[in-house]
C-alpha positions as CSV (number, residue, x, y, z in Angstrom):
1,M,111.4,79.6,128.4
2,S,112.5,83.4,127.0
3,Y,109.9,85.5,125.4
4,V,109.9,88.9,123.7
5,I,106.7,91.3,123.9
6,G,105.2,93.0,120.7
7,I,103.2,96.2,121.2
8,D,100.1,97.0,118.9
9,L,99.4,100.9,119.8
10,G,95.9,101.2,117.9
11,T,93.7,103.7,117.5
12,S,91.4,103.1,121.0
13,A,93.5,101.0,122.5
14,V,97.5,99.3,123.0
15,K,97.5,95.7,123.1
16,A,100.6,93.7,124.5
17,L,101.8,90.3,123.7
18,L,103.7,88.1,125.3
19,V,105.1,85.6,123.1
20,D,107.3,82.5,123.6
21,R,110.1,80.7,121.5
22,N,107.5,78.9,119.7
23,G,105.1,81.6,119.0
24,T,102.6,80.9,121.6
25,V,100.9,83.9,123.1
26,A,101.9,83.0,126.6
27,A,99.7,86.3,128.1
28,E,98.2,89.6,126.6
29,A,96.7,93.0,127.9
30,S,95.3,95.9,126.9
31,R,94.1,99.3,128.0
32,S,92.2,101.8,126.2
33,Y,92.4,106.0,125.8
34,P,90.2,108.5,124.9
35,L,89.5,110.0,121.3
36,F,88.7,113.4,120.5
37,H,86.8,115.0,118.3
38,E,86.8,118.9,118.9
39,H,85.3,119.9,115.6
40,T,83.6,118.0,112.9
41,G,86.6,115.9,111.1
42,W,88.8,116.0,113.7
43,S,90.3,113.4,115.3
44,E,92.8,113.6,118.4
45,Q,94.8,111.9,121.2
46,R,97.1,112.6,124.3
47,S,100.4,111.2,123.3
48,D,101.0,110.4,126.9
49,D,97.8,108.6,127.4
50,W,99.6,106.3,125.1
51,V,102.7,106.0,127.3
52,D,100.6,105.5,130.6
53,A,98.5,102.6,129.0
54,S,101.5,101.0,127.8
55,V,103.3,101.0,131.0
56,E,100.2,99.7,132.6
57,A,99.8,96.6,130.0
58,L,103.7,96.2,130.5
59,R,103.2,95.6,134.4
60,E,100.2,93.1,133.8
61,L,102.4,90.9,131.3
62,T,105.4,91.1,134.0
63,S,103.2,90.0,137.0
64,T,101.6,87.2,135.2
65,A,101.8,84.2,137.1
66,G,104.4,81.8,136.0
67,I,106.0,83.9,134.3
68,E,109.9,85.3,135.4
69,A,110.4,89.2,134.3
70,S,113.7,88.4,133.7
71,A,113.0,85.7,130.8
72,I,111.6,88.9,128.8
73,E,114.5,89.3,126.4
74,G,112.8,92.2,123.9
75,I,110.5,94.4,122.8
76,S,108.9,95.9,119.7
77,F,106.1,97.7,118.1
78,S,103.4,98.2,115.5
79,G,101.6,101.6,115.6
80,Q,98.7,103.4,114.1
81,M,100.2,105.3,110.9
82,H,100.2,108.8,109.8
83,G,99.7,110.4,113.3
84,L,101.4,113.3,113.8
85,V,103.3,114.0,117.4
86,L,105.4,117.4,117.5
87,L,108.1,117.9,119.8
88,D,109.7,120.8,121.0
89,G,113.5,121.0,122.0
90,E,112.9,119.3,125.4
91,G,111.4,116.4,123.8
92,N,107.8,117.3,125.0
93,P,104.4,117.4,122.9
94,V,103.6,120.9,121.8
95,R,99.7,119.8,121.3
96,N,97.9,116.6,120.7
97,A,98.7,114.0,118.3
98,I,96.6,114.4,115.4
99,L,95.4,110.8,114.2
100,W,95.5,109.1,111.1
101,N,91.7,109.5,110.8
102,D,91.5,113.5,110.9
103,T,90.3,114.7,107.7
104,R,90.6,118.7,108.6
105,T,93.6,118.8,105.8
106,T,92.2,119.0,102.2
107,E,93.3,122.4,101.6
108,Q,97.0,121.6,102.5
109,C,96.6,118.1,99.9
110,R,95.8,120.2,97.3
111,E,98.9,122.4,98.2
112,I,101.3,119.6,98.3
113,E,99.7,118.2,94.8
114,R,100.4,122.2,93.2
115,T,104.0,122.2,94.7
116,L,105.3,118.7,93.5
117,G,103.5,118.1,90.8
118,D,105.0,114.5,89.6
119,K,107.5,114.5,92.2
120,L,104.6,113.4,95.1
121,L,104.3,110.3,92.9
122,S,107.7,109.4,91.9
123,V,109.1,110.1,95.1
124,T,106.8,109.3,97.9
125,R,104.9,106.8,95.6
126,N,101.7,107.9,97.1
127,P,99.1,110.6,96.8
128,A,98.2,113.3,99.2
129,L,95.4,112.4,101.2
130,E,94.4,113.8,104.4
131,G,95.1,111.1,106.7
132,F,99.2,111.6,105.6
133,T,101.7,113.4,107.9
134,L,102.8,116.4,105.6
135,P,99.5,117.6,105.2
136,K,99.1,117.6,109.1
137,I,102.7,119.4,109.4
138,L,101.4,121.9,106.8
139,W,98.0,122.6,108.9
140,V,99.5,123.4,111.9
141,R,102.3,125.7,110.6
142,Q,99.0,127.6,108.9
143,Y,96.5,127.3,111.8
144,E,98.6,127.1,114.8
145,P,101.9,129.3,113.9
146,E,102.6,129.7,118.0
147,A,102.9,125.5,118.2
148,F,104.6,125.5,115.1
149,V,107.4,127.7,116.2
150,Q,108.0,125.5,119.4
151,A,108.2,122.1,117.3
152,K,111.4,121.1,116.6
153,L,110.8,117.7,115.5
154,F,108.2,115.2,114.4
155,L,107.4,111.8,115.4
156,L,104.5,108.9,114.7
157,P,102.8,107.8,117.6
158,K,104.4,104.4,118.3
159,D,107.7,106.3,117.6
160,Y,107.0,108.7,120.6
161,L,105.9,105.5,122.8
162,R,109.3,104.2,122.2
163,Y,110.8,107.5,122.8
164,R,109.5,107.4,126.1
165,L,110.8,103.9,126.8
166,T,114.1,104.6,125.8
167,G,114.7,108.1,125.9
168,Q,115.9,107.2,121.9
169,L,114.7,109.1,118.9
170,H,114.2,106.7,115.9
171,M,111.7,106.0,113.2
172,D,111.4,103.1,111.1
173,Y,110.6,103.3,107.1
174,S,107.5,101.5,107.0
175,D,106.0,104.2,109.0
176,A,108.1,106.9,107.4
177,A,106.6,105.9,104.3
178,G,103.4,107.2,104.9
179,T,104.2,110.8,105.9
180,L,104.5,112.2,102.4
181,M,108.1,112.9,103.0
182,L,110.2,109.7,102.6
183,D,111.9,108.9,99.2
184,V,110.1,105.4,99.3
185,A,112.5,104.0,96.9
186,G,115.8,105.5,98.2
187,K,114.8,105.1,101.6
188,E,115.8,108.5,102.9
189,W,114.4,111.4,103.8
190,S,113.6,113.6,100.8
191,G,115.4,116.8,100.2
192,E,113.3,117.5,97.5
193,V,109.9,117.7,99.2
194,L,111.5,118.8,102.6
195,E,113.0,122.1,100.8
196,A,109.8,122.4,98.7
197,F,108.0,123.4,102.1
198,A,110.9,125.0,103.8
199,L,111.5,122.1,106.5
200,P,114.8,121.4,108.0
201,A,116.5,118.2,108.0
202,S,116.5,118.4,111.6
203,F,113.1,118.5,111.9
204,C,112.6,114.7,110.8
205,P,114.2,111.5,113.2
206,P,116.5,109.4,112.3
207,L,115.9,106.4,110.1
208,I,116.2,102.8,111.4
209,E,115.2,99.4,110.1
210,S,112.4,97.5,111.9
211,H,114.1,95.2,113.9
212,G,116.7,97.7,114.4
213,L,117.6,97.5,118.1
214,V,117.2,101.1,119.5
215,G,118.4,101.0,123.1
216,T,117.0,99.3,126.5
217,V,114.3,100.3,128.5
218,L,114.9,103.7,131.0
219,P,115.7,102.7,134.5
220,Q,112.2,104.6,135.7
221,I,110.4,102.4,132.8
222,A,111.9,99.2,133.9
223,E,110.5,100.2,137.6
224,R,107.4,101.0,136.2
225,T,106.8,98.2,134.3
226,G,108.8,95.5,135.8
227,L,111.0,95.0,133.1
228,P,114.5,94.5,133.4
229,A,116.4,97.1,132.6
230,T,118.6,95.1,130.1
231,T,115.2,94.5,127.7
232,K,116.2,95.4,124.5
233,V,114.4,97.4,122.8
234,F,113.6,97.5,118.8
235,A,112.1,99.8,116.1
236,G,109.0,98.5,115.2
237,G,106.7,98.8,112.2
238,A,103.8,100.5,110.6
239,D,100.4,98.9,111.7
240,N,99.7,97.0,108.1
241,A,103.3,96.0,107.8
242,C,103.7,94.4,111.1
243,G,100.0,92.9,109.8
244,A,101.7,91.7,107.2
245,I,104.8,90.3,108.9
246,G,102.1,88.7,111.8
247,S,100.3,86.6,108.6
248,G,103.6,85.6,106.9
249,I,103.2,87.8,103.8
250,L,107.2,87.9,103.4
251,S,107.6,86.8,99.7
252,E,106.6,87.3,96.4
253,G,103.1,85.8,95.6
254,L,101.8,86.1,99.1
255,T,98.9,88.5,99.6
256,L,96.9,89.6,102.6
257,C,93.0,90.3,102.5
258,S,92.0,91.7,106.1
259,I,88.5,92.4,106.7
260,G,87.7,94.4,109.6
261,T,85.4,97.4,109.7
262,S,87.6,98.7,106.4
263,G,89.2,96.2,104.3
264,V,92.9,95.8,103.0
265,I,94.4,94.2,100.3
266,L,97.7,93.8,100.9
267,S,100.8,92.2,98.4
268,Y,104.5,91.8,99.1
269,E,106.8,93.5,96.9
270,N,110.6,93.1,96.2
271,D,110.5,95.6,93.1
272,K,111.3,99.4,94.2
273,T,110.5,100.4,90.8
274,K,107.0,99.0,90.4
275,D,104.7,101.6,89.2
276,F,101.1,101.5,90.3
277,A,100.1,105.3,89.2
278,G,99.1,106.5,92.6
279,K,96.0,103.8,92.5
280,V,96.9,101.9,95.8
281,H,99.6,102.7,98.1
282,F,103.2,101.8,97.8
283,F,105.0,101.7,101.4
284,N,108.4,99.8,102.5
285,H,107.8,96.6,104.6
286,G,108.8,95.8,107.9
287,K,111.0,93.1,106.2
288,Q,114.4,94.9,105.1
289,D,114.4,96.1,101.3
290,S,111.0,94.8,100.7
291,F,108.0,96.9,100.0
292,Y,104.4,96.1,99.7
293,A,101.3,97.6,97.5
294,M,97.7,98.0,99.5
295,G,94.3,98.6,98.3
296,V,91.5,99.9,100.8
297,T,88.0,99.4,100.9
298,L,86.4,101.9,103.7
299,A,83.1,100.1,104.3
300,A,83.9,96.0,104.5
301,G,82.8,94.7,107.5
302,Y,81.2,97.6,108.1
303,S,78.8,97.1,105.1
304,L,77.7,93.9,106.4
305,S,77.4,95.3,110.2
306,W,75.4,98.1,108.4
307,F,72.9,95.2,107.0
308,K,72.4,93.4,110.2
309,K,71.9,96.6,112.1
310,T,69.2,98.1,109.2
311,F,67.8,94.8,108.4
312,A,68.3,91.6,111.1
313,P,69.2,93.8,114.5
314,N,67.7,91.2,116.8
315,E,69.7,88.1,115.1
316,S,73.4,87.0,115.3
317,F,75.4,87.0,112.2
318,D,75.4,83.7,112.2
319,Q,71.3,83.5,111.9
320,M,71.6,86.5,109.4
321,L,73.7,84.3,107.5
322,D,72.1,80.9,108.0
323,G,71.7,79.4,104.2
324,V,73.7,81.9,102.5
325,G,75.9,79.3,100.8
326,K,72.8,77.9,99.4
327,V,72.3,81.0,97.1
328,K,74.4,80.6,94.0
329,P,77.3,82.9,92.9
330,G,75.7,86.4,91.7
331,A,73.0,86.8,94.6
332,G,70.0,86.0,91.9
333,G,71.1,89.0,89.8
334,L,71.5,90.7,92.8
335,L,74.7,93.1,93.1
336,F,75.9,95.8,96.3
337,T,78.6,98.2,96.0
338,P,79.9,98.7,99.7
339,Y,80.2,102.7,99.1
340,L,78.5,103.2,102.0
341,V,81.0,106.3,103.4
342,G,82.8,106.6,100.0
343,E,85.1,104.8,98.3
344,R,89.4,104.4,98.8
345,T,90.8,101.9,95.9
346,P,90.7,102.6,93.4
347,H,88.2,105.5,93.5
348,A,89.3,108.0,96.0
349,D,85.9,109.4,96.5
350,S,84.1,111.0,99.3
351,A,80.9,111.4,97.6
352,I,79.9,108.0,95.9
353,R,77.5,105.8,97.8
354,A,76.4,102.7,98.1
355,S,73.8,100.7,95.4
356,F,71.6,97.6,95.1
357,I,71.4,96.9,91.4
358,G,69.3,94.6,90.0
359,V,66.3,94.1,92.8
360,D,63.3,92.0,91.7
361,G,60.5,90.6,93.5
362,S,61.9,86.9,93.9
363,H,64.8,88.2,95.8
364,E,65.0,87.4,99.8
365,R,66.9,89.1,102.9
366,I,69.2,86.1,102.3
367,H,69.6,87.1,98.6
368,F,71.0,90.6,99.6
369,A,73.3,89.4,102.5
370,R,74.6,87.1,99.8
371,A,75.2,90.4,97.6
372,V,76.9,92.7,100.4
373,M,79.2,89.6,101.0
374,E,80.0,89.2,96.9
375,G,80.4,93.1,96.8
376,I,82.8,93.6,99.7
377,T,84.9,91.0,98.1
378,F,84.4,92.6,94.7
379,S,85.6,95.6,95.9
380,L,88.4,94.4,97.3
381,N,89.4,92.3,93.9
382,E,89.7,95.9,92.7
383,S,93.2,95.8,94.1
384,V,93.9,92.5,93.3
385,D,92.8,93.2,89.9
386,M,95.2,96.3,89.7
387,F,98.4,94.1,91.2
388,R,97.6,91.4,88.7
389,R,97.5,94.3,85.9
390,A,100.9,95.5,87.2
391,G,102.7,92.1,86.8
392,K,102.0,90.8,90.2
393,T,101.5,87.3,90.8
394,V,98.8,86.9,93.4
395,D,98.2,83.4,93.7
396,T,98.2,82.9,97.4
397,I,95.9,84.9,99.9
398,I,95.9,85.0,103.7
399,S,92.7,86.2,105.1
400,I,92.3,87.4,108.6
401,G,89.5,89.3,110.3
402,G,85.7,89.0,110.0
403,G,86.1,87.5,106.3
404,A,87.6,84.6,107.7
405,Q,85.5,83.8,110.4
406,N,82.9,82.1,107.8
407,P,83.9,79.2,105.4
408,V,81.1,80.4,102.7
409,W,82.7,83.9,102.9
410,L,86.4,82.2,102.5
411,Q,85.1,79.9,99.6
412,M,83.6,83.1,97.8
413,Q,86.8,85.1,98.2
414,A,89.0,81.6,96.8
415,D,86.6,82.3,93.9
416,I,86.1,85.9,93.2
417,F,90.0,86.6,93.8
418,N,90.8,83.2,91.9
419,A,93.5,82.3,94.2
420,T,93.8,79.7,96.9
421,V,92.8,81.5,100.3
422,V,94.4,80.3,103.5
423,A,93.1,80.8,107.3
424,L,95.1,81.3,110.3
425,E,95.2,79.0,113.3
426,N,95.7,81.9,115.8
427,E,95.1,85.7,114.3
428,Q,97.1,88.1,116.5
429,G,98.1,90.2,113.2
430,P,100.3,93.5,114.0
431,G,100.8,92.6,118.0
432,L,102.2,89.5,116.5
433,G,104.3,90.8,113.6
434,A,105.8,93.3,116.3
435,A,106.7,90.6,118.6
436,M,108.2,88.6,115.2
437,L,110.5,91.7,115.0
438,A,111.7,91.5,118.3
439,A,112.1,87.7,118.4
440,Y,114.1,88.3,114.7
441,G,116.0,91.1,116.6
442,S,117.1,89.2,119.1
443,G,118.4,86.6,117.5
444,W,116.1,84.2,117.9
445,F,116.2,83.3,114.0
446,D,117.9,84.2,111.2
447,S,115.5,85.8,109.5
448,L,111.9,86.7,109.5
449,E,111.1,84.1,107.5
450,S,112.6,81.4,109.5
451,C,110.3,82.8,112.3
452,A,107.2,82.6,110.1
453,D,107.7,79.3,109.9
454,K,107.4,78.7,113.5
455,F,104.8,81.6,114.2
456,V,102.7,81.6,111.5
457,K,100.5,78.7,111.8
458,H,97.9,77.9,108.8
459,A,94.4,76.7,109.1
460,D,92.0,75.2,106.5
461,S,92.6,76.2,103.1
462,Y,90.2,77.0,100.0
463,S,90.8,76.6,96.3
464,P,88.6,78.3,93.6
465,Q,86.2,76.4,92.5
466,P,86.4,76.6,88.4
467,E,82.5,77.1,87.5
468,A,81.9,79.6,90.4
469,A,85.0,81.5,89.9
470,A,83.9,81.8,86.1
471,A,80.5,83.4,87.0
472,Y,82.4,85.9,89.1
473,E,84.9,86.8,86.5
474,G,81.9,87.7,84.3
475,I,79.7,89.3,87.4
476,F,82.9,91.5,88.3
477,K,83.1,93.2,84.7
478,I,79.5,94.1,85.7
479,Y,80.4,95.3,89.4
480,Q,83.3,97.4,87.8
481,Q,80.7,99.6,85.7
482,V,78.4,100.3,88.6
483,Y,80.8,103.2,89.9
484,E,80.8,105.3,86.9
485,Q,77.2,104.6,86.3
486,T,76.1,105.9,89.3
487,R,78.9,108.7,90.0
488,G,76.6,111.5,88.8
489,L,73.4,110.2,90.3
490,N,75.2,110.5,93.7
491,E,76.8,113.9,93.3
492,A,73.2,115.3,92.4
493,L,71.8,113.6,95.5
494,A,74.6,114.9,98.0
495,P,72.5,117.8,98.8
496,Y,69.9,116.0,100.1
497,R,71.5,113.8,102.5
498,G,71.0,114.7,106.1
């Protein structure tokens, strides 16, 4: 049996999966690394911590009992998006990496908007948000000029890891799309954007497809990890793109719902001219010449975790939700908006806060729990609704994460989204997507789709119930009014928050 490895470089840990030709995960290994928050809103990591942790994880996989390291044919990567790694002329980092969840760059975002105007959306296809990479570059230039003078090239997190394993500098299109420097439709670094901010073309690494071969592991890395020096290394992709691949989101009509701490609705797109006016993200996919649109709910699973911590701290989630399926759609006229930490899609608003609307004396805790689950799903449905209004077909949704662990919630998603919702047998998300890119790049399959047919295994399927779907259609219209009705109130309350 031969194998590939998918490496998922996350924010808190790296996870490596050893996957065989049947798509079975034969072994996995994980290593964590620290985050640094030197000031409020700052979030940084040491780039070489990623390398050390990944080498350790790879060493664990190659020493797995019963596995011959020589049977490992290829490696690919999934990585946290947007993080800035600046390299000097010797290829060494000039400072810590600034991560996707760092919020220090509001001033630079406004500068980008003023400078690029309409070109921001027409070229990069995304609004200027603090998490993106270009604002971070401008911040370093403004506030750390000594470091910026040393910087000759930038990379994103997984690209730095791959560079240290291979000695080769590249960036794939799906990750480059999150920098605000890529012409997303044209698939090239934007000369207009680089010129507008006086950045030389040499500041950007060569672009490559996600399944593209970049080389083999360096001899010293082979020695440290136990990998054969002939192990092929493929570019990989952004975590959301790889999560889509690992869930089989590879054709029109397929959409991903991922409910973790935050929530994501991600839909496959093959029309590069599709215009969402910046209301949702529009990025290059890990599948060649494809794209995806994506909306984000900031406090998805977090809203339910907050509810449990506050109102059921000594119960399990199953205990807290026992009986939630007996509550009819609409939670007895109780509505929740999951704006605990602000919102992203379709309202990029850091000041808005959550609400329970319609509370009366007949409501019990189970009604509130049902309302929280519905409110999270309504927020995600904002993205589904926008996709449909833009002409997209959304008829099948693959659901992963916490929302896929509860049958009642899966049925609720089917009813609110008014689409067939499918759970997966074995969720491995971005790590499996990275392994699939290595399998496809290694020639195991003639396409990512045929790889998905083998690797991605569907479990239960949920169809919308006509009566519930009709009820939710009306409630959703009410939900959509709550943001505007409460925005001014939340702004007025802001000075009183701790």
